[in-house]
N, C-alpha and C positions, 0 to 999 in steps of 0.2 A: 496626544493622538486619539482620535475618535475611531472606534472599530464598529463597522457594520457587520452584523452577524444575523443570519436568518435561515429558516427552512426554505428549500426549493421544492416546487411541485411540477410534475409533468404538465399540468394544465396551465399554470401561470408562467412557468419559466422554460418549458420544453425539456426539463431535466429534473429528476427528483434527487433529494439529498440535503446537504447543508453547506453553506459558504460563510467565510469570514474574511474581511480585508479592511485595511485602513481607508477611511473616508478621504475623498479628494481625487484630483486628476493625476494623470501620469501612469506610466507602466511600472510594475513591480515584479520581483521574482515570484514564481508561483510554486505551489505544492499540490499535487493530486494525491488524495488519500484513498487507497484501495482497501475496502473494508473486509472484515473477517466473515465467517459463514453466518454470523448472527445479524448481519446487515449493519446499518449506520446506528450503532448504539450511542448512548449519551456521552460516553467518554470521547468519541470522535468530535463532538461539538466542543467539548472543553479544550481538546488539543488544537482544534482549528482556531479557536479564539486566542490561545496562547501563542500560536505561530503567527497569527495576524499581528499580535502585539510586537513581534520581532521584525515586522515589515514585509511579511509574505502575504500574497493572495492565496487563499486556501479553499479548495473544493473537495468535499467528501461526497461523491455521487452515490446514490443508492442504485447499484446495478440491478437489484431486484425490482425496484420501482420502474426502472427503465425497460424491464421486460413486461411491465403491466401488472406486477404483483403489488397489491396495495399494502399499506402499513408503514409505520415509521421505524420499526425494527422487525427482525424476522428470526427471533431466537427459536431454535429447534427445527427450522425449516431448511437450513443450509445444505445438508446432505442431499435431500430430495431435489433441491433446485440445481445443485451441481450435477446431479445425475440427469436432469432434464435438459440442461443447457450445456453446450460444448465449450471448450476453451475458445474456439473461434467466435462463438456467440458473445462470450464475456469480453473478449478483446475488442470486438466491434463496439460494444457499449463504452469501454474504457477510452477508445478513440474518440467517440462523441464527447465524452467528458473532457478530454484533453483539449478538444477544439473549443469547448465552452470556456475552459479556464484561460486559454490563450486568445480567445475572441471576445465575447461579451464582458468577461472579467478583466481583460486588458493585462494579462500577465505576459512578461517577456519570455517568448519561447526559448530563447537562448539561455535563460536563467531559471529554468523550471525543473523541479525534481518530483519524486513520488515516494510515498511511504505506504507500505503494505503490511498487513498482519494476516498470518495463517493463510487462508484461501487467497486473499489479496496479495500477500507476499509471493506466493507461488506464481500467480498470474502476472505479476510485474516483471518476472524474468523474461518470458516471451514478449511482453509489451515493450520493454526496454531494448530487447534484441531487434525488434522490428522498427523502433522509433529512435533514431540516433540523436534527435533533439533532446531527449531526456538527459539532463545533466548529471543527475545522481539518483540512486535509489536507496531506501532504507527498508530492510526486510526484518520483521519480527517473526521468528520461528516459521518460515515459509513451509507450507504443508506439502512438501515434496516427498513422494513415496518411491520406493524401488519397484516400479511397475512397468510393464511393456507399453510401448507407444501404440495408440489405438486411434481410430477416426475421431473419437470423442476428445482424446488428449494426444494429439499427433506428434508433439515435440517435447522431449524430456529435458528437464532443467540441467541434467548432467552435460548434455550437449550444448545447450543454449548459453549457459553461463560463460563458457569459453569465448563466446563471440561478442560479449558486451563491450560497448565503447564508453560507458559511463563509470563514475565512481560508485562504489557499493559499500554499504554498512550493513552487516548481518548480525543478528542476535540469535544464537543457538542455545537450546535448552537441553541439559543433560537428561532430564526426565520427560522429554518430548516423546509421546507415544505414537506420533505420526511420522515426523522426520526424526527417527531415532539417531543416536550417535553413529551407528553403522552407516547411515545414509549421509549424515553431515560430513563425514570424512571425504568421500569422493565429491560431494558438492563443493566443499572448500577447495579441493584441488582444481575443480573446474573454474571456480572464481579466480583463483590466483593465476591461472593459465591465460587469462585475457590480457594481462599486462597493464591493467589500469589500477588505480588506487582501490585497495580493498581493506576495510577494517572488519575484523571478525571477532566477536565477543562470545565466549562460551561460558555459561554459568552452569556448573555441574549439577547443582541441586535445584535448578529452575524447571518449572513446568511449561508445557505447551499452554499458551494463553495467559502467561504471567502478567501481561499488561492490562488485561480487561476485567473490570469488576463483575461483569456478567458471566464470566467463565469460571468453571469449577476450579481451574488451576491458578486463579488470581493470586499473585504474591506482591503486595504493595512495595516491599523493599526493592525488588528487582524493577518494578515499574518506575520507581523514583530514581534508581541507579542508572537506568537506561536513558532517561529523558535528557539530561545535560549532554550525554554523548551524542544524542540525535541532533540537538540544536547546534552544538559545536560543529558537528560534521556538516550540517546544511549551511551554516554560515561560512565555512571554509570552502565548500565545493560549489555553491550556487551563487 
């Protein structure tokens, strides 16, 4: 199997980010990767290639590039950009990326899932709630806070997770300083209330960001432990 993997740019492709898929005709299952607050860092490109080797069309859109923010990664800029752009703004760009994945990339919309980390994991909850075509979601330490609903973030995950129609795999970290264990408890209750398949893995001594080498909380052991759980879940549900 020959894998095509390359950067995407707003100028040449109409969308910024990275894509990977097997070469050749035909429709395949797809995966949308919703990045963390650092943007599309190098590890997304590695994961996209590995998932393409399993037969998935993979798109990791740079949501920040889609807002006109230049650069291939945005380490240190995530908090300011989330303060500038609302959930509605981000979800609109994720919708554009979904249409690219199921349009030009020829992914089967009935067999397409999403993976999100941190910021991307939190945003995938409203995205999947609004888009019932999403077959499954994988959330690494979604950055859900116990905060009031505001015009900037109008719908809390505690409410939305109950409405999901897709299968969910969630990785929760005991040392998460954003979605603390006190937040993870009611979030878990909301997920299991939707009546769909839910796999929830709690690592008591894991950090927020354990998957990402560019994050201060990186823990290679947990990154390696989670990966076969992710691929097995996707192969079963998509």
